N, C-alpha and C positions, 0 to 999 in steps of 0.2 A: 827720402827721409832716412833719418838714421833711427838707431835703435833708442838712443838716449831720448830723442825728440819725442817717440812714441810712449816711452814710457812717463816723461813729464807730462804728455797729453792725458795720459790715465789718471795722472793725480790731479790735474786742472779739472777733469770731468767729473770726478769723484765727488765734491760737494754737491754739484746738481744730483747725483744718484743718491746720496744721503738723504736730500730733501725729497725726492721721490719715494724713498724707502722709508720714511718716516711713519709712525704708527698710524694705523688705520683710525677713522673717525668711529665715533658710537655707531652711527648708521651704517657703516660698511660693515662692522662687525656683526650687527643685528641681521644684516640681509646675508652674510656669509653663513651665519647659524641658521636661518631660515632655509637657505639652499641645501645644507647639510641635511637638516630635519628633513626635508622632503624627499630628498636621495634615499635617506633610511627608510622613510615610509612607504615609498615605492618598492623598494627591495623587499620591507616586510610583507607588503600586501602580495607581491608576488610569490614569496614563500609559503603565506598562509593560502594562496590559490592552487598553488601546486600540491601543498600537504592535503587539501581539501579535496583535489581530483585524484590523489593517490588512495585515500581513506575511502572515496566513493567506490574506486575500482575494487578495492579490497573487499567493501561490504558486498559489492556485487558478487564478486568471485565467491565470497562466503555464502551467500544466498543461493546461488547457483548450486553450490555444492550440497548444500542442506537439501534444496529441492531434488536433486538428483539423486542421494542417498536416501531420501526419505520415501518409505514404501507406502506410497499413498492407499494402495489396497488394504495393507494392515490397517492404516489409520482409519479408513472408511469402515472396514467390518468391526473394528472396535468400538467405533463411534457409533454405528448403527445398532450394536447389540446394548451397549452400555445406555446410551438415550432412549432406546425402546425399553428397556428394563426400568430406568429412572422415571419416564413419566407416567409408567404403572403404578410405582411403587414409593415416589419421592415424599408423599404426604405420611407415611407412616414408618418410614426407616430413615433414623437420624444418621447411621453410619453411612448409607447410601448416598445421602446428600453430602456429607464430607468427602466421599470418595469422588463424586461427580464435581464439587467444587475444585479438587486438586486435579482431576483430569481436563477440565475446561481451562484452568490457570496453565498447565503444561501446553495445551494446544494452543492457547493465548501466545506463550513464548515462542512458539513454532510458527505465528501468525496464521493460524487456522480458526476459524469460528464455526460451531456448528449451529444450524439453520433449525429451531424449535420453535417456531411462531404459532402457537395455540392460542385461539380466541382472537386474533389480530385479523386486519384485513388482507385479503389475499394482493399481492404483489407477485405479477407473472415473471419478474424478474428474478425472485427469489423461490418461488412456489411453481408446482406442476400439480395442476388438478388432475385427479384420476377418478374422480367421482363427486357427486352432488347430492345432498338430502336436504331436507327442509327441517329447521329447528327455530319454532317461534322464539325462544328465548334469545337468540342472537341475530343481529342485523344481517342482511344480505351481503353476500361474497365475504363472510368471515370463515376463517380457518376452523371447522370444528373437529377434525382429526388429523393426526401426524402419521401417515401411512410408512413414510421413510424419512429420515432426517437428511437435510441437505448439509453441504460444506460451503464456507468461504474460505478462500485460502489467498492470501496476499490481497485481501481488500476485494477479489474477484470471486463471483459465485463459479465454483468449479463443478457443483452438482446440485441442482435446485432440490428442495424438499417437496417430496410427493405427499398430496393432502387432499383432505374431503372437505369441499367447501358449502357453504349454507347457500340455499338459491331460495327464490320467492316460492310461496306455495303455489301448487299447480292446482287444476278442478279435479284432476283423478290423481291422487297421489299414488293409488296401487298400481298404475301402468308404468312401463318403463318411459325414460324420456326420449329415447330415440327408438324408431319403429325400423328393424330390419327389413326389408323387403326382398332380399336375396340379390343375386348377381342379375345385371342387364346384359343381355346379349344384342348383338346388331347384326342384322344379316346382312352379308355383303356378297360380292362375287368373286373375292379374292380365293376363297377356299375351294370353290367348285372346279 
C-alpha cells in the first residue's frame, strides 16, 4: 500500500470520526458533571479527614504538654487552701467570691474542676468518707462537711474529696461506731 492510499484513507474515514466527535448530548454532559463533582467531593472529604486527624493529633500533643508541664502539686495545694478558706468565709466576703469565681474559671480552662459537694448525696466515685455523724436536719448519706476538696482533671476524678457524711441515728450516740479490741494472735508451732 502506498503512502498516497494511506493518506486518502485517512480523509475518507475522517467524516466518520467527525460524526463520533460531535457534541455530546445533554445527558452525557450532566453525567460527566456528576462524575467530576463526585471526584471533587471525595477529594475534599479525604482532605477534611486528613486535616481532622492532624488537628486531633496536635490537640493531643498540646494536652499532653499541658498535663506534663502542669505542676499538679501546686494546683492541688492552692485549691485545697483556697477552697477551705472559701467554704468558711464565702457568705461574708464579696472579694473572696470574686477571686473564687476567677480561680474556678481558670481551672475550667485547664479542664480541672474542684469537688466541693456540700449537702449533696454521697457518691463513692467522687467522695471518700473519713467520718460519720448524725444530723437530723439532713437525709442519710448526705455530705455534711468537706475535710479536703477533690479534683476532677479532664473528666476523671484524680483525687476524691474527703468528707464527713450523715449516718442514721444510733441507739448510743456517745459510743464510737467501731470498737477496737486489739490485735488477735494465733498460736502456731512455726515460731517454736
